[in-house]
Steps between C-alpha positions, in 0.01 A plus 500: 500500500623842411598731785232775419232237503627368841504853631137563383384173644688552830361859532143378437537208731633738772199720470271195505667373819458845652132506408459152662666609822295826502198296454588285808551816690158631393332177610664536847380865519143399411514225762618749763235741410224221517654416843431853619854635484591835350729482190644823341578515133639854532827537298468154349526597137864610487601188691311288256676659211844440664408153573386411153799694358739296722353168389518624132875590544559160663358343194701715261812400711411137471449525128839676453689258713310181420827327394606491862230248574726229349706504812388449856690807630343695223150410594567611857654823392212572258253435776671745732525747216122470433418543860729807519292659211171449696629597839695795355196631319300498826782670694532756233126562514522564881849643549603658167798445285760243625768768546270666756444188706598471862727232636186320635320514155823356332517220761133428465519501122805259499344277760166462338648458159720214631216329703237517213759432232644198675134367579423537124825352400452193716161430342629561151813291551300213649269494193796496261669223670182307547437520118863387444563800283847592658682344202252622226519813297239738617589786251205438261 
């Protein structure tokens, strides 16, 4: 598959995943409202935009660097990079540009990127190994 096609598919997939996760959040909010709790949606739209943009950027990154998935370490690195795109977009939405981040924000960004990236990498790596694709060519 050509790089531009992988980028487009990755970006679309990222936005679709963001929509799915936002749908889960909406269902949880509806359940909370039905349960009598107050839920505020104030200031939600910018966050949704950053969230969807972060997932889209993660998809673009995966499309650009898809060749790394041939290697186990590459799959892990790509998972961490994808998580960093999503986490970074959310932090930018809240705290501004990365060069304006405080020490605590940088530590939070690095920690969450590693935790979510390693969790995703574990799942992806298990699937690759389960399917016995470690020795196969995944560039197509």
